[in-house]
N, C-alpha and C positions, 0 to 999 in steps of 0.2 A: 597595200601597194600604192605607189604614187606614180602617176603618169606625168610626162613633161614632153615638151615638143620644141624643135628647132627647124628653121627653114633650111631645106637642102640647098647646098651650094652648087649642085650640078646643073649646068644651063639647060640640059634636055629634060629635066625632071619637071614634073607638075608642080606648081607653086602651092603645095599643100604641106602643112607642117608635118615633120617626122616625129611621131609620138613614141615614147618609150616607157617602160615600166621597171621600177626597182622591185624585183621579185623576192629577194633574200639578202640578208646581210650576216656576216659572221665575224665575231671578234676573236683575234688571236688564234690559238690552236685548240682551245677547249672552252671558248666564250668567257675566258677570264684573262686577267692580266697581271704582270708583276709591275708595281709602282716604279716610276722613273725609268721607263723603258720605251722603245719604240715598238708599237703593236701593230701587227698586220691586221688590216680591216678589209675583208673580201666583200665585194658587193656584185650581186648578179643582176645584170641589166638586159632588158629585152626590148628590141625594136618591133613594134607591131605594125609599122608603116611600110608601104612599098617603096619609100624613099630612104636614102641613106641618112644616118643619124650621126652627127659630128658636133661635138662641143667640149665644154669643160665641166668636169664634176669637181664641186668644192666641198670640203669638209671643214666645219667650224666647231671649235671648242667654246663652251660657255659655262658660266656658273649657273646655279639653280634659280638665280634672279634674272635669268636672261641676259646676262651681261656677257658679251664676247670677250674672251681672252686669248692672247696669242695670235699669231697670223693664221690665215686660213690655208689648208693644204689643197692643192689644185692638181688634177690629173686629166690629161687629154683623153677623150673617149670617141671611138669611131665604131659603128655597127652598120653592117649592111642591111638591106631590106629583110624583114621578117627573120631576124636572127637575134641570138643572145650571146652574152659572154660575160665571164667574170672579169671585174676590174678590182685591182688591189691597191689600197693606199696604205701608208704606214706613218700614222701620227705618233706624237709622244704623249703618252698618258702619265698622269701624276697621281690622281686620287679618284675615288669612287663617286665623289660629289660632282664631278664634271658631267656636262651634258654634251651630246654631240648631234649635229645636224648636217644633212647633206642638201646642198642647193645646186643649181645648174643654170646655164644662160637662159633667160627668158622666164624663169620660174623662181625668182629670188624671194617672192612673197609667199611661197607655199613650200616650206622646207620640209624635208623628211627626217623625223626625229628618230635616231638610232636607239636600240635597247641600251639600258644602262650597263656601265662596265662593273664587273665584280672582281674585286681583288682576290688573288690566289697565288699558290706556288707555281714555280715553272712547271710546265705541262709535259706529261709523257702520253703519247698518243698512238693509236694504231693506224698506220698509213693504208688506206684501201684504194682500189681502183674504182671510180664511179661508174665505169663502163661495164663492170663485171657484176654478175649476180652475187649479192652478199649474203653471208651466212647470218641468220637471225640470231638475236641474243648477244651475250657478251657483255662483261662489265667494263671493258676499257673504252675510254674516250676515242672517237674515230676522227680522222682528219683525211680529206680527199687529196690524193696524190698530185692532181693538177692544180691545187692551190698552195703547194709547198713553195715557200719563198725562193726568189732567184738570187739572193744574196745572203751571206751569213750575217750581214748588218741587221737584218730584220729578224733574227733568231735568238735574241737575249732571253725570250721567255719560254724557250723549249729546253726541256731537260732531257727527255728520252724518246726514242722512235721504235715502235714495234713493227716487224716486218714479217709476214708469212708469204710474201711474193716478191719478185724483183720489180720494182717501179720502173715505169717507161720514162725515166728522167734522161734528159739530154742537156748538153751544154751548161748554161748557167745554173739550172737546179741541181744538176749532178755535182757541179763545183761547189755550190753552197752547202749541200749535204756533206761533202768531204771535208770542207773547211770546218764546219760546225763538229763533226766528229773528232778532228784532230785537236780541236781546242777543248775538248772535254766532254763532248756529247756521249750518250749511252744508247746503244742499239741492241735490241733484243730480238733474235731470230727465233720464230715459231715454226712448227710443222704446218704445212699446207694440207689440203684436204686429202692428199695422197700419202700422208704420213712422212713426208720428206722435207728437209730444209730447203728453202729457195737457193737457187744458183744465181750468181752475178757474174757479169762480164766486164771487160775493159778496166776502167780505173776502180771499180768497186769489187774486183775479183778478190781483194784481201778478205772480204767478209766470207769466202768460201773455206777458210781454214777449219779443219775438223777438230777444233778444240773447245772445250766447254766455255772457257772464258779467256780472252786475250785482249791486248791492248793495240790501239791504233793512235800514235802520238800520245795525247793526254786523254783520249777517249777509251771507252771501254765497250767491247762486243761480248754478248753472252748468248750461247745457243741453249734454248729450252726445248726439250723434246715433248712438246704439248701443242695441241691445236688451240685456236682461238676460242673455240666453243667449250673446251675443257678447262679454261681458266676460271677459277672461282675467286671469291673476294680474298680469301686467305693467301692463296698461291700468288695472286696478283700483287698483294702487299709485300710478301716475302721475296718474290723471284724478280718483280719488275719495279714497283713503285718505290720501295724503300730498300734496295739491295746494295747501297754503298758500303764499301769495306772500310769502316770507321768506327772507333769506339764511341763516337757520338751519335751512332745510328741504332742504339739499343731500343727495345720496346719502351723503356721509361722516357727516353728522349723524344721518341716519336709522339708519345701521348702528351708530353709537355708542349711540344710545338703545335699540337693540335687545338691547344686551349685558346680561347680568344684573347686572354690576357697575357699571352706568352711574351710579347715584347716588353710590356710594362713589368713583368714579374722577373725579368733578367736582373741578376745583381748589377750593382753600379758599375763594376769593372768590365761587364760585358755591354755597357751602353756607350755607344760611340759619340753621342751628343751631336750629331749631324746627320743629313741625309746625303744622297749621292752627289747632289749638285750644289747646294747652298753655300757651303764653305769655299768651294772653288770659284763659283761665280761671283760671290761677294768679294772675295780677295782680288779677282781679276778686274772687277769693276773699279775698285779703288786704285788699282795700278794703271788703268787706262785713262782715268779722268785727267783733264788738263789742270795743271798745277795753278794755284792762286795763293798769294801771300795772305793767309787768313788772319794772322796776327795783325797785320796793318789794316785789313779791312774792319776787324772788330774794334781796333783802336780808333779808326776814323769814325766808327758809328757811335762810339762813346763820346767823342768830341762833338759829334753832330747833335747828340742829345743835350749835351752841356751848353752848346751854342744856342739851342732853342730855350732851354731853361737850365740855369737862370740868366744865360747871356742876353737873349731878346727881351726878357723881362726887365733886367737892369737898364738895358738900352732905352726901352720905352720910358722908364721912370726918369732918365736923365735928359733925354731930348725934349725940347719945347715944342717942336713942330712934329706932328705925327707922319708927315710925309717922309722925313728922314728916317723914322722908324722903319717904314715899309721899304725904304731903299736899303737899309741895313739888313732887314729880314730877308729880302729877295737875294741880296748879294750873298749872305750865309748859304742860302738854299742853292744857288747857282754854283757857287764855289765847291760845295760838298758834292753836288750832282756830278760836276766834272771829275772830281776825285774818285767817286765811286765807279764811274764809267770807266775811267782809265785803269784802276785796280782790277775791275772785273772783266775787262775786255781780254780776250785770247789774242795773243801776238800773231803777226803774219808768218813768224817762223815755225808755228805749230801746224801740223799736218794731221790728216785722219790717220788714226792708229788702231792697232789691235794688239792685245795682250792675251796670250792663251796658253793652255796645257793640253797635251795629247797623251792618251794611253794606247800604246801600239802593242798589241799581242801578236806575237810572231807566229804566222802560219807556216812559213818556210823561210829559208835564209833569203832575206831581201824583200819578202811579202808580209803585210801586216793587216790585221783586223783593228781598225782604228776607231776610238771614241774621243772626240774633243770638246773641250769647254773654252769658250773665249769671250772677250768683251771688246766691242768695237766702239771708238769715240770718233764722233764727227765734229769737225770745226764749223762747217757750214751746213745749212740745211739741204736735204736732198734725198733721192732714192738710192740706197746703196746696195749692191749686189755682192753676196758672199757665197763663195763656192770653192771647192777643193778638187785636188786630183783624185783619181780612182773611180771605182765603180760601186754601185749600190748605195749612192750618196743619200743621206737622209738628214733633215734639218728641223730644228725647233727654236723659236725665240725664248723658250724657257720661261714664259710669264705664267704665273699662277693666278694673278689677280687683274692685271691691266691689259686692255686691248692693244694690239700692235698692228699699226697700218703697214701692211705688206702682204706677201704671199710666199708660200713654200711650195715649190715644184718637185713632184715625185718623177721618177723615171731616169732614163739615161742621162738626162741634162739636169739633174737635180741640183737646186741652189735655193737660197733665200734672198728675197729682195725686202728691204725694210726702209720705211720713210722715216728719217731721223731729224729731229729739230737741231738748230745749231747749239754746239758745245754740249751735246747729249751723248749717252752711252747706250749700247744695246748688247744684251747677253745672247748667246748663240751656243747651241749645242749641235754637234753633228757626228754622223757616222759614216765610215767609208771603208772600203777594201783597196788598198793601194800598195804601189811599190815604195820602198824606203832603203836606207843604207843597209848593206850586207855586213852585219857585225862579225860573222865568222866565229861565233862562240862554240866551243868544244870542250868537253870534260877531259881533264888530264889525270887527275888523281882524286880518289874518294876513299875515305876511311871511317868506318863506324866502330864505336866501343860501347858494348852493352846497349845497343840501339840508338845511341846518340852520335850525331854527326861530329867528328873531331877534326876532319881534314877534308877540304874540297878545294881544288885548284881548276881554274879554266884558262884556256888560251883564247886569244881574240884574233880578229882580222884587221886589215889595214884601215877599215871605216869605223872601228870601234872608237867611241869618243876618247879623245886624248886627255881630257880633264873633266870626267863626269862629276856632277854635283854629289852623287852618292851611288853606291853599289850595294845592294842587300840581297841576301839569300834566305828563302823560306824553305824550312824542312820540318815535317811533321807539325808540332805545335810551336816551333821556335823560329826566330828570325835572327840572322846574323849580319853584321857589317863585314864588307870585304875591302881589302887593300891590295895595291899593286906592289909585288915584289919580284925581282929578277925576271921581268918580262911576262909575268902571269899574275892572275888575280887570285888571291887566297883569302881564307877567313881571317878576320882580324881577332887577335888574342882578346879574350874576356869580353867580346862583344855580344854574346848570346843573350837574347831577351825573350820573354814569353810572348807569343804572337799577340794574344788578346790584350795584354798589358800594354804593348806597344801601340796597338790601334786605338784602344779605348782610354788612353791616359787622359784623366780629367784636367791635368795641367796644360794639355795641348788645346783644349776648347777655348774658343775665343768667346767670351761673355756677350750673349745676345747679339753677336754679329757686329759690335761696335768697333772691332779691331783695337781693343785696348792693349797697350804695352806699359812697360815700366815708366816710359817717358810720357805716358798719356796716349790719347787717341792719335793714330798715325796721321789722320787728316788734319790735325792741328800742329804737326811738327813742321818747323820751317824747312828742314831738310829731310827728304823721304829716304828711307833705307835703299841701298842698292838693289836693283831689280833681282839679282841673283839670290840675294838673302831672303827676299820676299818669297820667291818661288820655291826655296828650300822648305819653307813651311808647309808647303802643300804636299809633301811626300806622304804623310800618313793617309791623306784623303784618296790619293791616287793608288796606293797599295790596297786600300780597302775596296776601291772600285774594281780592282783587277779580280776580286773574289765575288763581285756582285752583292756587297753588303750594302745595307741601307742603314736604318736607325738602330739596328740590333747587330751586335758583333756575334753571329751564329757560328760556333766552332764547326758545325758540319759543313758549311759553305767553305770554310778555310781548310778543310781536309783534302789534301792532294792524295791521289791514288798511290798505293805502295810502289816504291822504286822510282818516285818522281820528286823533284824539287823545283822551285820557281825562282828565277833570277829576275831582279829588278835593276835596271841601268837607267839612272835619272840624269839627263844631260840637256844642253841647249838644244833647241829645236832646229834641225836643218831644214834647208829650203823646201824639201820634198813635202813636208807636212803643213806649210804656209798656205794662206789662202791665195788664190790665183787672181789675175786681173790687176788693175791699177787704182782700184778705189781706196786702198789702204797702204800707202807707201811706207808707213812707219810700223813695222811688225816685229814683235819679239815674243818668245815663249820657250817653254821647256817641253821635253818629251820623255816620258817613262817607257822604255822597252821592257816588255814582259816576255820571258822565254822559259818555258818548261823543259827541264832537262832531265835526262836519266841519271840514276846513281851508279853509273858505270862509265868507264872512259869511252869516248866516241871519236871518230875520225874528223879532222878539221874540214874536209871537203864532202863528207857523206852526211846523210840524214841523221838526226839525233834519236836513234832508236836503240833499244836494248837487244842483246843477242836473241832473247825470246821473240822479240818482234820482227826479227829478219826471217824467222822460219816461214 
């Protein structure tokens, strides 16, 4: 435990420092994390002083050589006298090699080192009430109900929730649970100590259905007539931890995934060649940089070398007075310096800019769970604030190796402030839950033949993009292109491709991130391709991100539940998803809307549920 103190700001308090103690920390939901996700960090802080404690808690990420990377995460903390409370921060975790430390005002020289992060799969946890007497034993990982995140944006590492009682969640926590379930979460209901299933009220009353297994949006609810104490390892594995309805969930596949070399043992066709962030951020960084005529700069550099030798050498041999040699030499240097400065200078017409892409998973018509990648470019040095609309806002500068001067603020006013040198770029990843265009997508016709999708037609609303870059549909293990005909979107003939082949196509991998094309590196081309063409190349990465894929194209993660398909609509980004404020007047990007649909017709105005889900 670590003690730290701050002077009380209350005028009537004694001028004695308010001391506090970090009693406990907890990473994620089961003390593990999924790489390239925002991970909840819960910190129990106690104030042992008779004075109020008020200050800022800072979380720093570093490498094992004590080198700070990324910006620090900051959270305001207030504790009354002789009290304690949990404080939750949500940093972005990349790998196990990272070290994390907590500091606070007045105690920067005495940081608290957090336990190391251990990589793992998405967690399935038993939610318990810390104020109730708990039954001893049980093999399920437990998670206290009062630490459940208040936004779906912090729940990318959660697979399933086990409940044997109705949690006393209100407001934001209840909404976060509901959003997570509709996006594909898995809920397991067990008997309580009285041998009965728990009863839920208000918005969670849908969990009271007396059906063994039913669907809520893209999520699954399963009722298991057992108590927590009666769950043994075998039943936990079969009924809770690995119960997905997929041919890729066989015992052989489970055993294969459990081996340490599973990612490396995957066939080449199942290797994506990228991680969740690198291809997107590298491409956006290239698009956001201020343009310079590199061919002229390189040509001038060659002339400068020739002017020094043999130019200055021949000049010195022919001139009788060495003074004229120095005059000529300095003239060469001066003229070329002016040329380099002129070619390298960014013109006054350039303004601070952002290029970005957004993955917007639909929660309900007009409401989205958003993850965004962007690259900000600054013409002049300064502190730049980046923030977006919505709630549950989370940020990272996405730096794996270099320190970032700036701060990330958690909470209702979540934002990132980064200090940027002139003519520099800064990568940013963000999460938010926010309003967006109401696309009005509804299923009109569906036809299957021998288990294969042969016809699928959707209708759309007024705010559906008029000219999307692409529209794709994912069904079972296949992906289809869609085209607009007669006022509706239909499957494009002969467009079906195997999903794994589409995502892991080796021809789409950009060698070593150098952005090579048939014309050479894009950064050497005098005329850059149109922005839209560059953004079209990011389609594959965005679709893979919608399934939570990283370096391995795992077919189980790409398996939608039976009776469900996934629609991808890729279009120019509307103003709703852009950054707010006036720091970056030049903004351009694209958004991929992700909409899970039932394989049965739905009403244009009603929720997208199957007849079974309406019961």
